[in-house]
C-alpha positions as CSV (number, residue, x, y, z in Angstrom):
1,M,57.3,123.6,-64.1
2,E,59.2,126.4,-66.1
3,E,59.5,124.2,-68.8
4,F,56.2,123.1,-69.1
5,R,54.9,127.2,-68.9
6,I,57.1,127.7,-71.8
7,K,56.0,125.0,-74.4
8,Q,52.1,126.2,-73.1
9,A,52.7,129.3,-74.1
10,Q,54.6,128.1,-77.1
11,S,51.7,125.7,-78.0
12,L,49.2,129.4,-77.5
13,L,51.1,131.5,-79.6
14,K,50.8,128.5,-82.5
15,D,47.1,128.1,-82.0
16,A,46.8,132.0,-82.3
17,A,48.2,132.4,-85.3
18,K,45.8,129.8,-86.7
19,F,43.0,131.3,-85.8
20,R,43.1,135.9,-86.0
21,T,43.7,137.6,-89.4
22,C,44.6,140.9,-89.6
23,N,41.2,141.4,-91.9
24,E,39.4,141.4,-88.6
25,K,36.6,144.9,-88.7
26,L,35.7,146.0,-85.6
27,K,32.3,147.2,-85.2
28,S,30.8,150.2,-83.4
29,P,30.3,149.2,-79.8
30,I,26.5,148.6,-78.7
31,E,25.3,149.0,-75.1
32,G,26.5,146.1,-72.8
33,I,27.6,145.5,-69.5
34,I,31.1,145.2,-68.4
35,N,31.9,141.6,-67.4
36,V,34.3,142.9,-64.6
37,K,35.7,139.0,-63.6
38,V,37.0,138.9,-66.7
39,F,38.2,142.6,-66.8
40,E,40.3,141.6,-63.9
41,K,42.2,138.7,-65.6
42,V,43.1,140.8,-68.2
43,L,44.9,143.3,-65.3
44,N,46.6,140.2,-63.7
45,H,47.6,139.0,-67.5
46,L,48.8,142.4,-68.5
47,F,50.6,142.7,-64.6
48,E,52.6,139.3,-65.0
49,A,53.4,140.5,-68.7
50,E,54.8,143.9,-67.1
51,E,57.3,141.0,-64.9
52,F,59.6,141.3,-68.0
53,I,60.1,144.7,-68.4
54,Y,62.3,145.6,-65.6
55,P,64.8,142.8,-65.6
56,S,65.0,143.5,-69.5
57,R,66.0,147.1,-69.0
58,P,67.7,149.1,-70.9
59,T,67.3,147.6,-73.9
60,H,63.7,144.9,-73.0
61,E,65.9,143.0,-75.2
62,L,64.4,139.0,-74.6
63,N,65.6,135.5,-75.4
64,I,63.8,133.2,-77.0
65,E,62.3,131.3,-74.1
66,T,61.5,135.0,-72.3
67,A,59.8,136.6,-75.1
68,T,57.8,133.2,-75.5
69,L,56.2,133.4,-71.9
70,F,56.1,137.3,-72.3
71,I,53.8,136.9,-75.3
72,G,52.3,134.3,-73.7
73,K,50.8,136.9,-71.1
74,I,49.9,139.0,-73.9
75,I,47.9,136.3,-75.9
76,D,45.6,135.5,-72.7
77,A,45.1,139.2,-72.5
78,R,44.2,139.6,-75.7
79,T,41.7,136.6,-75.4
80,E,40.3,138.4,-72.3
81,I,39.6,141.3,-74.4
82,D,38.1,139.5,-77.1
83,E,35.5,138.2,-74.9
84,I,34.5,141.6,-73.7
85,L,34.7,143.6,-77.2
86,S,32.3,140.5,-78.6
87,D,29.9,141.1,-75.2
88,F,29.9,144.7,-76.7
89,G,28.8,143.5,-80.4
90,V,32.8,145.1,-81.3
91,I,33.7,141.6,-82.9
92,D,31.2,138.9,-83.1
93,K,31.1,135.8,-80.7
94,T,31.2,133.6,-83.5
95,D,34.9,134.4,-84.2
96,L,35.4,132.7,-81.0
97,E,32.9,130.2,-81.2
98,E,34.4,129.1,-84.2
99,D,37.9,129.2,-82.3
100,I,36.8,126.6,-79.8
101,K,35.1,124.7,-82.2
102,E,38.7,124.4,-84.1
103,Y,40.8,123.9,-80.7
104,S,38.2,121.3,-79.5
105,K,37.6,119.2,-82.4
106,D,40.1,116.5,-82.1
107,L,38.3,116.5,-77.8
108,L,35.9,113.9,-76.5
109,I,35.1,116.4,-72.6
110,L,34.5,113.7,-70.1
111,T,32.3,115.8,-67.0
112,T,30.2,115.0,-64.0
113,K,27.2,116.7,-63.9
114,K,24.2,118.0,-66.5
115,S,25.0,121.5,-65.7
116,F,28.5,121.5,-66.6
117,K,27.8,120.3,-69.6
118,K,25.5,123.0,-70.5
119,A,28.0,125.1,-69.1
120,I,30.7,124.3,-71.9
121,I,28.2,124.0,-74.6
122,K,27.3,127.3,-74.5
123,F,30.7,128.1,-75.5
124,G,29.8,126.2,-78.8
125,V,31.4,122.9,-78.1
126,D,29.4,120.0,-80.0
127,P,26.9,118.5,-77.4
128,Q,28.0,115.1,-79.0
129,R,31.3,115.6,-77.7
130,I,30.6,115.6,-74.5
131,V,29.5,113.0,-72.1
132,V,28.4,113.4,-68.1
133,A,29.9,110.3,-66.3
134,G,27.3,110.6,-63.1
135,V,28.6,108.0,-61.6
136,P,32.5,106.6,-61.3
137,L,34.2,104.5,-63.9
138,D,34.8,101.6,-61.7
139,P,32.0,100.2,-59.5
140,E,35.0,100.0,-57.0
141,D,35.4,103.7,-57.0
142,M,31.7,104.1,-55.7
143,K,32.7,102.6,-52.4
144,L,35.2,105.7,-52.1
145,L,32.3,107.8,-52.3
146,N,30.3,105.6,-50.1
147,P,32.1,103.2,-48.3
148,K,28.7,101.9,-46.8
149,I,26.9,100.9,-50.6
150,P,26.0,97.7,-50.2
151,D,26.9,95.3,-52.8
152,S,23.6,94.9,-54.0
153,A,23.3,98.9,-54.7
154,L,26.2,98.1,-57.3
155,V,24.0,96.2,-60.0
156,P,22.5,99.2,-61.1
157,V,25.8,101.3,-60.8
158,K,27.6,99.1,-63.1
159,K,24.8,99.1,-65.5
160,K,25.0,102.7,-65.8
161,I,29.2,102.8,-65.6
162,A,29.1,100.3,-68.8
163,H,26.5,102.9,-71.0
164,V,28.8,105.3,-69.8
165,K,31.8,104.0,-71.0
166,N,30.3,102.8,-74.2
167,D,29.5,106.0,-74.7
168,I,33.0,107.3,-74.4
169,E,34.3,104.7,-76.9
170,R,31.4,104.7,-79.6
171,K,31.7,109.0,-79.8
172,M,36.0,108.5,-79.8
173,K,35.7,106.3,-83.2
174,Q,32.6,108.0,-84.8
175,F,33.9,111.3,-84.6
176,K,37.9,110.2,-84.6
177,L,38.8,111.9,-81.6
178,K,42.6,111.7,-80.3
179,N,42.1,113.1,-76.6
180,I,40.2,113.2,-74.0
181,I,40.0,115.8,-71.5
182,V,38.0,115.4,-67.6
183,L,36.4,119.0,-66.6
184,V,35.6,118.7,-63.1
185,E,34.8,120.9,-60.2
186,N,37.2,120.4,-57.4
187,D,35.1,117.7,-55.5
188,K,35.7,114.1,-54.6
189,A,33.5,113.2,-57.1
190,G,35.5,115.0,-59.9
191,E,38.6,114.0,-58.7
192,I,37.6,110.3,-58.6
193,V,36.7,110.2,-62.4
194,G,39.3,112.2,-63.1
195,N,41.9,109.3,-61.6
196,R,40.1,106.9,-63.5
197,A,39.7,108.3,-66.8
198,E,43.7,109.0,-66.3
199,M,44.3,105.5,-65.8
200,L,41.8,104.1,-68.5
201,Y,42.2,106.5,-71.4
202,N,45.2,108.4,-70.5
203,A,43.2,111.2,-69.9
204,Q,43.9,114.9,-69.0
205,T,42.3,116.1,-65.9
206,I,41.5,119.9,-65.4
207,I,39.3,121.4,-61.9
208,K,37.8,124.4,-61.7
209,E,36.2,125.7,-58.6
210,N,33.2,126.7,-60.4
211,L,32.5,125.3,-63.7
212,K,29.3,127.6,-64.2
213,D,31.6,130.6,-63.7
214,I,34.3,129.5,-66.2
215,T,34.7,132.4,-69.2
216,V,35.5,132.3,-72.6
217,A,39.1,132.5,-72.1
218,E,39.8,129.8,-69.4
219,F,38.0,127.5,-71.9
220,I,39.8,128.4,-74.9
221,E,43.2,127.7,-72.6
222,I,41.9,124.3,-71.4
223,V,41.0,122.8,-74.6
224,S,44.3,124.5,-76.4
């Protein structure tokens, strides 16, 4: 797990360097509302970063692995701070949207509800790169959701599944996408779609408790 965290933090550091420059100009703040949820996450990231301070005393020197983890926490906090700054007009929201577009340019996002798709689109993701699977990706998986479903009811389900699969394959080819992320909530339908997508497409499944409340920073972390 620690090795995975290090690789993840290294990836964040590498990508963060691409999309933020020292030429970014800060504007005067405008009226706005503090997103307390995001602010709490800033503090949590900084508290996690603080854990590197005491073990490194008295020199506070970090080796490459601990430095990567430490800076990863700072990057996480910075991303959340950028969201707050954009809410108050200090930086343009388009800056974050451009980052998201860059991060997600090689991805197809698969989710289970149209409302989830709307939540993703608001971050600036191209709607054409999102597929909504309102049904499982295999007829047999319907029986996991509803063991009593009659075989006759599976006929229209099979047609819907074929449509979803065709949509996935068409968009992967059309946009030359390399990977699929399944973004779902923690429920049975999401678990089933995620498991099947991993088998069919070697997809990566991300499960969130409430997709409607996902923040820009959380989404950037997912797609990066």
